[in-house]
mmCIF file of the N, C-alpha and C atoms, coordinates in Angstrom:
data_MODEL
# 
_entry.id   MODEL 
# 
loop_
_atom_site.group_PDB 
_atom_site.id 
_atom_site.type_symbol 
_atom_site.label_atom_id 
_atom_site.label_alt_id 
_atom_site.label_comp_id 
_atom_site.label_asym_id 
_atom_site.label_entity_id 
_atom_site.label_seq_id 
_atom_site.pdbx_PDB_ins_code 
_atom_site.Cartn_x 
_atom_site.Cartn_y 
_atom_site.Cartn_z 
_atom_site.occupancy 
_atom_site.B_iso_or_equiv 
_atom_site.pdbx_formal_charge 
_atom_site.auth_seq_id 
_atom_site.auth_comp_id 
_atom_site.auth_asym_id 
_atom_site.auth_atom_id 
_atom_site.pdbx_PDB_model_num 
ATOM 1   N N  . MET A 1 1  ? 73.160 138.095 -73.997 1.00 0.00 ? 1  MET A N  1 
ATOM 2   C CA . MET A 1 1  ? 71.811 137.820 -73.581 1.00 0.00 ? 1  MET A CA 1 
ATOM 3   C C  . MET A 1 1  ? 70.984 137.160 -74.690 1.00 0.00 ? 1  MET A C  1 
ATOM 4   N N  . GLN A 1 2  ? 71.570 137.057 -75.844 1.00 0.00 ? 2  GLN A N  1 
ATOM 5   C CA . GLN A 1 2  ? 70.823 136.435 -76.911 1.00 0.00 ? 2  GLN A CA 1 
ATOM 6   C C  . GLN A 1 2  ? 70.757 134.938 -76.683 1.00 0.00 ? 2  GLN A C  1 
ATOM 7   N N  . GLY A 1 3  ? 69.658 134.363 -77.064 1.00 0.00 ? 3  GLY A N  1 
ATOM 8   C CA . GLY A 1 3  ? 69.499 132.931 -76.952 1.00 0.00 ? 3  GLY A CA 1 
ATOM 9   C C  . GLY A 1 3  ? 68.951 132.473 -75.607 1.00 0.00 ? 3  GLY A C  1 
ATOM 10  N N  . LEU A 1 4  ? 68.783 133.380 -74.657 1.00 0.00 ? 4  LEU A N  1 
ATOM 11  C CA . LEU A 1 4  ? 68.231 133.007 -73.359 1.00 0.00 ? 4  LEU A CA 1 
ATOM 12  C C  . LEU A 1 4  ? 66.712 133.087 -73.426 1.00 0.00 ? 4  LEU A C  1 
ATOM 13  N N  . LYS A 1 5  ? 66.084 132.082 -72.905 1.00 0.00 ? 5  LYS A N  1 
ATOM 14  C CA . LYS A 1 5  ? 64.633 132.064 -72.858 1.00 0.00 ? 5  LYS A CA 1 
ATOM 15  C C  . LYS A 1 5  ? 64.204 131.977 -71.405 1.00 0.00 ? 5  LYS A C  1 
ATOM 16  N N  . SER A 1 6  ? 63.200 132.705 -71.076 1.00 0.00 ? 6  SER A N  1 
ATOM 17  C CA . SER A 1 6  ? 62.692 132.609 -69.702 1.00 0.00 ? 6  SER A CA 1 
ATOM 18  C C  . SER A 1 6  ? 61.251 132.114 -69.761 1.00 0.00 ? 6  SER A C  1 
ATOM 19  N N  . THR A 1 7  ? 60.904 131.360 -68.772 1.00 0.00 ? 7  THR A N  1 
ATOM 20  C CA . THR A 1 7  ? 59.565 130.791 -68.696 1.00 0.00 ? 7  THR A CA 1 
ATOM 21  C C  . THR A 1 7  ? 58.991 131.086 -67.321 1.00 0.00 ? 7  THR A C  1 
ATOM 22  N N  . LEU A 1 8  ? 57.773 131.495 -67.314 1.00 0.00 ? 8  LEU A N  1 
ATOM 23  C CA . LEU A 1 8  ? 57.081 131.754 -66.054 1.00 0.00 ? 8  LEU A CA 1 
ATOM 24  C C  . LEU A 1 8  ? 55.971 130.722 -65.916 1.00 0.00 ? 8  LEU A C  1 
ATOM 25  N N  . MET A 1 9  ? 56.012 129.959 -64.853 1.00 0.00 ? 9  MET A N  1 
ATOM 26  C CA . MET A 1 9  ? 54.970 128.968 -64.601 1.00 0.00 ? 9  MET A CA 1 
ATOM 27  C C  . MET A 1 9  ? 54.277 129.344 -63.303 1.00 0.00 ? 9  MET A C  1 
ATOM 28  N N  . GLN A 1 10 ? 52.987 129.245 -63.317 1.00 0.00 ? 10 GLN A N  1 
ATOM 29  C CA . GLN A 1 10 ? 52.221 129.646 -62.145 1.00 0.00 ? 10 GLN A CA 1 
ATOM 30  C C  . GLN A 1 10 ? 51.008 128.750 -62.017 1.00 0.00 ? 10 GLN A C  1 
ATOM 31  N N  . ASP A 1 11 ? 50.734 128.318 -60.803 1.00 0.00 ? 11 ASP A N  1 
ATOM 32  C CA . ASP A 1 11 ? 49.542 127.525 -60.521 1.00 0.00 ? 11 ASP A CA 1 
ATOM 33  C C  . ASP A 1 11 ? 48.547 128.405 -59.782 1.00 0.00 ? 11 ASP A C  1 
ATOM 34  N N  . LEU A 1 12 ? 47.365 128.489 -60.294 1.00 0.00 ? 12 LEU A N  1 
ATOM 35  C CA . LEU A 1 12 ? 46.315 129.243 -59.622 1.00 0.00 ? 12 LEU A CA 1 
ATOM 36  C C  . LEU A 1 12 ? 45.509 128.291 -58.749 1.00 0.00 ? 12 LEU A C  1 
ATOM 37  N N  . CYS A 1 13 ? 45.315 128.696 -57.540 1.00 0.00 ? 13 CYS A N  1 
ATOM 38  C CA . CYS A 1 13 ? 44.572 127.860 -56.603 1.00 0.00 ? 13 CYS A CA 1 
ATOM 39  C C  . CYS A 1 13 ? 43.554 128.726 -55.889 1.00 0.00 ? 13 CYS A C  1 
ATOM 40  N N  . PHE A 1 14 ? 42.279 128.479 -56.134 1.00 0.00 ? 14 PHE A N  1 
ATOM 41  C CA . PHE A 1 14 ? 41.207 129.209 -55.483 1.00 0.00 ? 14 PHE A CA 1 
ATOM 42  C C  . PHE A 1 14 ? 40.655 128.341 -54.365 1.00 0.00 ? 14 PHE A C  1 
ATOM 43  N N  . LYS A 1 15 ? 40.903 128.744 -53.143 1.00 0.00 ? 15 LYS A N  1 
ATOM 44  C CA . LYS A 1 15 ? 40.494 127.929 -52.006 1.00 0.00 ? 15 LYS A CA 1 
ATOM 45  C C  . LYS A 1 15 ? 39.068 128.211 -51.567 1.00 0.00 ? 15 LYS A C  1 
ATOM 46  N N  . LYS A 1 16 ? 38.642 129.458 -51.710 1.00 0.00 ? 16 LYS A N  1 
ATOM 47  C CA . LYS A 1 16 ? 37.284 129.812 -51.316 1.00 0.00 ? 16 LYS A CA 1 
ATOM 48  C C  . LYS A 1 16 ? 36.488 130.225 -52.539 1.00 0.00 ? 16 LYS A C  1 
ATOM 49  N N  . THR A 1 17 ? 35.295 129.726 -52.612 1.00 0.00 ? 17 THR A N  1 
ATOM 50  C CA . THR A 1 17 ? 34.396 130.173 -53.663 1.00 0.00 ? 17 THR A CA 1 
ATOM 51  C C  . THR A 1 17 ? 33.344 131.052 -53.001 1.00 0.00 ? 17 THR A C  1 
ATOM 52  N N  . SER A 1 18 ? 33.189 132.222 -53.523 1.00 0.00 ? 18 SER A N  1 
ATOM 53  C CA . SER A 1 18 ? 32.186 133.117 -52.949 1.00 0.00 ? 18 SER A CA 1 
ATOM 54  C C  . SER A 1 18 ? 30.834 132.817 -53.587 1.00 0.00 ? 18 SER A C  1 
ATOM 55  N N  . GLU A 1 19 ? 29.874 132.631 -52.746 1.00 0.00 ? 19 GLU A N  1 
ATOM 56  C CA . GLU A 1 19 ? 28.524 132.337 -53.225 1.00 0.00 ? 19 GLU A CA 1 
ATOM 57  C C  . GLU A 1 19 ? 27.635 133.535 -52.947 1.00 0.00 ? 19 GLU A C  1 
ATOM 58  N N  . VAL A 1 20 ? 26.920 133.950 -53.956 1.00 0.00 ? 20 VAL A N  1 
ATOM 59  C CA . VAL A 1 20 ? 25.981 135.049 -53.818 1.00 0.00 ? 20 VAL A CA 1 
ATOM 60  C C  . VAL A 1 20 ? 24.586 134.454 -53.887 1.00 0.00 ? 20 VAL A C  1 
ATOM 61  N N  . LYS A 1 21 ? 23.827 134.683 -52.850 1.00 0.00 ? 21 LYS A N  1 
ATOM 62  C CA . LYS A 1 21 ? 22.456 134.183 -52.823 1.00 0.00 ? 21 LYS A CA 1 
ATOM 63  C C  . LYS A 1 21 ? 21.515 135.375 -52.825 1.00 0.00 ? 21 LYS A C  1 
ATOM 64  N N  . SER A 1 22 ? 20.535 135.331 -53.675 1.00 0.00 ? 22 SER A N  1 
ATOM 65  C CA . SER A 1 22 ? 19.561 136.415 -53.730 1.00 0.00 ? 22 SER A CA 1 
ATOM 66  C C  . SER A 1 22 ? 18.231 135.867 -54.210 1.00 0.00 ? 22 SER A C  1 
ATOM 67  N N  . SER A 1 23 ? 17.212 136.626 -53.948 1.00 0.00 ? 23 SER A N  1 
ATOM 68  C CA . SER A 1 23 ? 15.890 136.279 -54.455 1.00 0.00 ? 23 SER A CA 1 
ATOM 69  C C  . SER A 1 23 ? 15.235 137.550 -54.988 1.00 0.00 ? 23 SER A C  1 
ATOM 70  N N  . VAL A 1 24 ? 14.513 137.406 -56.055 1.00 0.00 ? 24 VAL A N  1 
ATOM 71  C CA . VAL A 1 24 ? 13.903 138.557 -56.702 1.00 0.00 ? 24 VAL A CA 1 
ATOM 72  C C  . VAL A 1 24 ? 12.420 138.283 -56.882 1.00 0.00 ? 24 VAL A C  1 
ATOM 73  N N  . THR A 1 25 ? 11.616 139.255 -56.530 1.00 0.00 ? 25 THR A N  1 
ATOM 74  C CA . THR A 1 25 ? 10.180 139.180 -56.788 1.00 0.00 ? 25 THR A CA 1 
ATOM 75  C C  . THR A 1 25 ? 9.723  140.531 -57.314 1.00 0.00 ? 25 THR A C  1 
ATOM 76  N N  . GLU A 1 26 ? 8.625  140.535 -58.027 1.00 0.00 ? 26 GLU A N  1 
ATOM 77  C CA . GLU A 1 26 ? 8.077  141.796 -58.511 1.00 0.00 ? 26 GLU A CA 1 
ATOM 78  C C  . GLU A 1 26 ? 7.520  142.580 -57.332 1.00 0.00 ? 26 GLU A C  1 
ATOM 79  N N  . VAL A 1 27 ? 7.734  143.888 -57.365 1.00 0.00 ? 27 VAL A N  1 
ATOM 80  C CA . VAL A 1 27 ? 7.201  144.722 -56.296 1.00 0.00 ? 27 VAL A CA 1 
ATOM 81  C C  . VAL A 1 27 ? 5.778  145.122 -56.645 1.00 0.00 ? 27 VAL A C  1 
ATOM 82  N N  . GLU A 1 28 ? 4.907  145.017 -55.638 1.00 0.00 ? 28 GLU A N  1 
ATOM 83  C CA . GLU A 1 28 ? 3.519  145.418 -55.831 1.00 0.00 ? 28 GLU A CA 1 
ATOM 84  C C  . GLU A 1 28 ? 2.947  145.922 -54.514 1.00 0.00 ? 28 GLU A C  1 
ATOM 85  N N  . CYS A 1 29 ? 1.950  146.732 -54.604 1.00 0.00 ? 29 CYS A N  1 
ATOM 86  C CA . CYS A 1 29 ? 1.323  147.339 -53.433 1.00 0.00 ? 29 CYS A CA 1 
ATOM 87  C C  . CYS A 1 29 ? 0.682  146.263 -52.557 1.00 0.00 ? 29 CYS A C  1 
ATOM 88  N N  . TYR A 1 30 ? 0.917  146.380 -51.270 1.00 0.00 ? 30 TYR A N  1 
ATOM 89  C CA . TYR A 1 30 ? 0.373  145.450 -50.285 1.00 0.00 ? 30 TYR A CA 1 
ATOM 90  C C  . TYR A 1 30 ? -1.157 145.472 -50.286 1.00 0.00 ? 30 TYR A C  1 
ATOM 91  N N  . ILE A 1 31 ? -1.749 146.619 -50.635 1.00 0.00 ? 31 ILE A N  1 
ATOM 92  C CA . ILE A 1 31 ? -3.210 146.769 -50.574 1.00 0.00 ? 31 ILE A CA 1 
ATOM 93  C C  . ILE A 1 31 ? -3.892 146.430 -51.905 1.00 0.00 ? 31 ILE A C  1 
ATOM 94  N N  . CYS A 1 32 ? -3.466 147.075 -52.989 1.00 0.00 ? 32 CYS A N  1 
ATOM 95  C CA . CYS A 1 32 ? -4.192 146.902 -54.260 1.00 0.00 ? 32 CYS A CA 1 
ATOM 96  C C  . CYS A 1 32 ? -3.510 145.969 -55.252 1.00 0.00 ? 32 CYS A C  1 
ATOM 97  N N  . GLY A 1 33 ? -2.234 145.643 -55.037 1.00 0.00 ? 33 GLY A N  1 
ATOM 98  C CA . GLY A 1 33 ? -1.535 144.744 -55.948 1.00 0.00 ? 33 GLY A CA 1 
ATOM 99  C C  . GLY A 1 33 ? -0.985 145.409 -57.192 1.00 0.00 ? 33 GLY A C  1 
ATOM 100 N N  . LYS A 1 34 ? -1.127 146.710 -57.323 1.00 0.00 ? 34 LYS A N  1 
ATOM 101 C CA . LYS A 1 34 ? -0.569 147.431 -58.481 1.00 0.00 ? 34 LYS A CA 1 
ATOM 102 C C  . LYS A 1 34 ? 0.936  147.549 -58.303 1.00 0.00 ? 34 LYS A C  1 
ATOM 103 N N  . GLY A 1 35 ? 1.660  147.633 -59.418 1.00 0.00 ? 35 GLY A N  1 
ATOM 104 C CA . GLY A 1 35 ? 3.110  147.690 -59.342 1.00 0.00 ? 35 GLY A CA 1 
ATOM 105 C C  . GLY A 1 35 ? 3.719  148.609 -60.369 1.00 0.00 ? 35 GLY A C  1 
ATOM 106 N N  . LEU A 1 36 ? 5.011  148.475 -60.539 1.00 0.00 ? 36 LEU A N  1 
ATOM 107 C CA . LEU A 1 36 ? 5.744  149.314 -61.486 1.00 0.00 ? 36 LEU A CA 1 
ATOM 108 C C  . LEU A 1 36 ? 5.244  149.114 -62.910 1.00 0.00 ? 36 LEU A C  1 
ATOM 109 N N  . GLN A 1 37 ? 4.883  147.892 -63.247 1.00 0.00 ? 37 GLN A N  1 
ATOM 110 C CA . GLN A 1 37 ? 4.400  147.599 -64.593 1.00 0.00 ? 37 GLN A CA 1 
ATOM 111 C C  . GLN A 1 37 ? 3.076  148.299 -64.891 1.00 0.00 ? 37 GLN A C  1 
ATOM 112 N N  . ASP A 1 38 ? 2.370  148.727 -63.832 1.00 0.00 ? 38 ASP A N  1 
ATOM 113 C CA . ASP A 1 38 ? 1.108  149.451 -64.002 1.00 0.00 ? 38 ASP A CA 1 
ATOM 114 C C  . ASP A 1 38 ? 1.311  150.962 -63.978 1.00 0.00 ? 38 ASP A C  1 
ATOM 115 N N  . GLY A 1 39 ? 2.541  151.412 -63.834 1.00 0.00 ? 39 GLY A N  1 
ATOM 116 C CA . GLY A 1 39 ? 2.843  152.838 -63.838 1.00 0.00 ? 39 GLY A CA 1 
ATOM 117 C C  . GLY A 1 39 ? 2.803  153.485 -62.464 1.00 0.00 ? 39 GLY A C  1 
ATOM 118 N N  . TYR A 1 40 ? 2.795  152.689 -61.396 1.00 0.00 ? 40 TYR A N  1 
ATOM 119 C CA . TYR A 1 40 ? 2.748  153.232 -60.041 1.00 0.00 ? 40 TYR A CA 1 
ATOM 120 C C  . TYR A 1 40 ? 4.151  153.268 -59.442 1.00 0.00 ? 40 TYR A C  1 
ATOM 121 N N  . ARG A 1 41 ? 4.375  154.243 -58.555 1.00 0.00 ? 41 ARG A N  1 
ATOM 122 C CA . ARG A 1 41 ? 5.608  154.261 -57.770 1.00 0.00 ? 41 ARG A CA 1 
ATOM 123 C C  . ARG A 1 41 ? 5.377  153.377 -56.559 1.00 0.00 ? 41 ARG A C  1 
ATOM 124 N N  . ILE A 1 42 ? 6.381  152.635 -56.167 1.00 0.00 ? 42 ILE A N  1 
ATOM 125 C CA . ILE A 1 42 ? 6.281  151.737 -55.020 1.00 0.00 ? 42 ILE A CA 1 
ATOM 126 C C  . ILE A 1 42 ? 7.283  152.187 -53.958 1.00 0.00 ? 42 ILE A C  1 
ATOM 127 N N  . THR A 1 43 ? 6.785  152.272 -52.706 1.00 0.00 ? 43 THR A N  1 
ATOM 128 C CA . THR A 1 43 ? 7.621  152.680 -51.585 1.00 0.00 ? 43 THR A CA 1 
ATOM 129 C C  . THR A 1 43 ? 7.505  151.646 -50.480 1.00 0.00 ? 43 THR A C  1 
ATOM 130 N N  . ALA A 1 44 ? 8.646  151.313 -49.871 1.00 0.00 ? 44 ALA A N  1 
ATOM 131 C CA . ALA A 1 44 ? 8.654  150.375 -48.750 1.00 0.00 ? 44 ALA A CA 1 
ATOM 132 C C  . ALA A 1 44 ? 8.462  151.150 -47.460 1.00 0.00 ? 44 ALA A C  1 
ATOM 133 N N  . LYS A 1 45 ? 7.680  150.588 -46.551 1.00 0.00 ? 45 LYS A N  1 
ATOM 134 C CA . LYS A 1 45 ? 7.450  151.217 -45.257 1.00 0.00 ? 45 LYS A CA 1 
ATOM 135 C C  . LYS A 1 45 ? 7.565  150.148 -44.180 1.00 0.00 ? 45 LYS A C  1 
ATOM 136 N N  . THR A 1 46 ? 8.294  150.473 -43.116 1.00 0.00 ? 46 THR A N  1 
ATOM 137 C CA . THR A 1 46 ? 8.457  149.540 -42.015 1.00 0.00 ? 46 THR A CA 1 
ATOM 138 C C  . THR A 1 46 ? 7.282  149.682 -41.062 1.00 0.00 ? 46 THR A C  1 
ATOM 139 N N  . LEU A 1 47 ? 6.594  148.582 -40.832 1.00 0.00 ? 47 LEU A N  1 
ATOM 140 C CA . LEU A 1 47 ? 5.457  148.552 -39.915 1.00 0.00 ? 47 LEU A CA 1 
ATOM 141 C C  . LEU A 1 47 ? 5.841  147.755 -38.672 1.00 0.00 ? 47 LEU A C  1 
ATOM 142 N N  . SER A 1 48 ? 4.975  147.702 -37.707 1.00 0.00 ? 48 SER A N  1 
ATOM 143 C CA . SER A 1 48 ? 5.280  146.981 -36.470 1.00 0.00 ? 48 SER A CA 1 
ATOM 144 C C  . SER A 1 48 ? 5.473  145.482 -36.705 1.00 0.00 ? 48 SER A C  1 
ATOM 145 N N  . ASN A 1 49 ? 4.814  144.924 -37.710 1.00 0.00 ? 49 ASN A N  1 
ATOM 146 C CA . ASN A 1 49 ? 4.942  143.489 -37.987 1.00 0.00 ? 49 ASN A CA 1 
ATOM 147 C C  . ASN A 1 49 ? 5.871  143.172 -39.156 1.00 0.00 ? 49 ASN A C  1 
ATOM 148 N N  . GLY A 1 50 ? 6.615  144.163 -39.645 1.00 0.00 ? 50 GLY A N  1 
ATOM 149 C CA . GLY A 1 50 ? 7.553  143.930 -40.734 1.00 0.00 ? 50 GLY A CA 1 
ATOM 150 C C  . GLY A 1 50 ? 7.507  145.045 -41.755 1.00 0.00 ? 50 GLY A C  1 
ATOM 151 N N  . MET A 1 51 ? 8.000  144.740 -42.949 1.00 0.00 ? 51 MET A N  1 
ATOM 152 C CA . MET A 1 51 ? 8.044  145.733 -44.010 1.00 0.00 ? 51 MET A CA 1 
ATOM 153 C C  . MET A 1 51 ? 6.965  145.457 -45.036 1.00 0.00 ? 51 MET A C  1 
ATOM 154 N N  . ALA A 1 52 ? 6.337  146.514 -45.534 1.00 0.00 ? 52 ALA A N  1 
ATOM 155 C CA . ALA A 1 52 ? 5.298  146.375 -46.553 1.00 0.00 ? 52 ALA A CA 1 
ATOM 156 C C  . ALA A 1 52 ? 5.570  147.379 -47.663 1.00 0.00 ? 52 ALA A C  1 
ATOM 157 N N  . LEU A 1 53 ? 5.111  147.041 -48.857 1.00 0.00 ? 53 LEU A N  1 
ATOM 158 C CA . LEU A 1 53 ? 5.260  147.909 -50.021 1.00 0.00 ? 53 LEU A CA 1 
ATOM 159 C C  . LEU A 1 53 ? 3.923  148.547 -50.350 1.00 0.00 ? 53 LEU A C  1 
ATOM 160 N N  . PHE A 1 54 ? 3.946  149.849 -50.626 1.00 0.00 ? 54 PHE A N  1 
ATOM 161 C CA . PHE A 1 54 ? 2.720  150.577 -50.952 1.00 0.00 ? 54 PHE A CA 1 
ATOM 162 C C  . PHE A 1 54 ? 2.914  151.372 -52.232 1.00 0.00 ? 54 PHE A C  1 
ATOM 163 N N  . CYS A 1 55 ? 1.844  151.493 -53.013 1.00 0.00 ? 55 CYS A N  1 
ATOM 164 C CA . CYS A 1 55 ? 1.876  152.333 -54.206 1.00 0.00 ? 55 CYS A CA 1 
ATOM 165 C C  . CYS A 1 55 ? 1.720  153.788 -53.762 1.00 0.00 ? 55 CYS A C  1 
ATOM 166 N N  . ASP A 1 56 ? 1.901  154.721 -54.709 1.00 0.00 ? 56 ASP A N  1 
ATOM 167 C CA . ASP A 1 56 ? 1.826  156.124 -54.359 1.00 0.00 ? 56 ASP A CA 1 
ATOM 168 C C  . ASP A 1 56 ? 0.431  156.548 -53.901 1.00 0.00 ? 56 ASP A C  1 
ATOM 169 N N  . VAL A 1 57 ? -0.589 155.791 -54.263 1.00 0.00 ? 57 VAL A N  1 
ATOM 170 C CA . VAL A 1 57 ? -1.957 156.104 -53.827 1.00 0.00 ? 57 VAL A CA 1 
ATOM 171 C C  . VAL A 1 57 ? -2.166 155.678 -52.380 1.00 0.00 ? 57 VAL A C  1 
ATOM 172 N N  . HIS A 1 58 ? -1.742 154.478 -52.013 1.00 0.00 ? 58 HIS A N  1 
ATOM 173 C CA . HIS A 1 58 ? -2.008 153.939 -50.683 1.00 0.00 ? 58 HIS A CA 1 
ATOM 174 C C  . HIS A 1 58 ? -0.959 154.272 -49.636 1.00 0.00 ? 58 HIS A C  1 
ATOM 175 N N  . TYR A 1 59 ? 0.196  154.794 -50.039 1.00 0.00 ? 59 TYR A N  1 
ATOM 176 C CA . TYR A 1 59 ? 1.237  155.132 -49.059 1.00 0.00 ? 59 TYR A CA 1 
ATOM 177 C C  . TYR A 1 59 ? 0.752  156.245 -48.128 1.00 0.00 ? 59 TYR A C  1 
ATOM 178 N N  . THR A 1 60 ? 0.041  157.203 -48.651 1.00 0.00 ? 60 THR A N  1 
ATOM 179 C CA . THR A 1 60 ? -0.433 158.317 -47.824 1.00 0.00 ? 60 THR A CA 1 
ATOM 180 C C  . THR A 1 60 ? -1.514 157.886 -46.836 1.00 0.00 ? 60 THR A C  1 
ATOM 181 N N  . LEU A 1 61 ? -2.180 156.789 -47.069 1.00 0.00 ? 61 LEU A N  1 
ATOM 182 C CA . LEU A 1 61 ? -3.245 156.312 -46.177 1.00 0.00 ? 61 LEU A CA 1 
ATOM 183 C C  . LEU A 1 61 ? -2.683 155.656 -44.923 1.00 0.00 ? 61 LEU A C  1 
ATOM 184 N N  . GLN A 1 62 ? -1.429 155.245 -44.959 1.00 0.00 ? 62 GLN A N  1 
ATOM 185 C CA . GLN A 1 62 ? -0.846 154.521 -43.814 1.00 0.00 ? 62 GLN A CA 1 
ATOM 186 C C  . GLN A 1 62 ? -0.260 155.461 -42.811 1.00 0.00 ? 62 GLN A C  1 
# 
């Protein structure tokens, strides 16, 4: 077995590229505009016309 060399050749072919699409925005209260950077907790609530974000002060009012 001495003197034998083996070679492995391989072609990589990626047929599909996965694309990840996302968007990021700062979260802030729908009513007062305060956010995490101001020290408030933010909670999402589903309303009849969509979803809205509220701070811990205004969430209880809804």
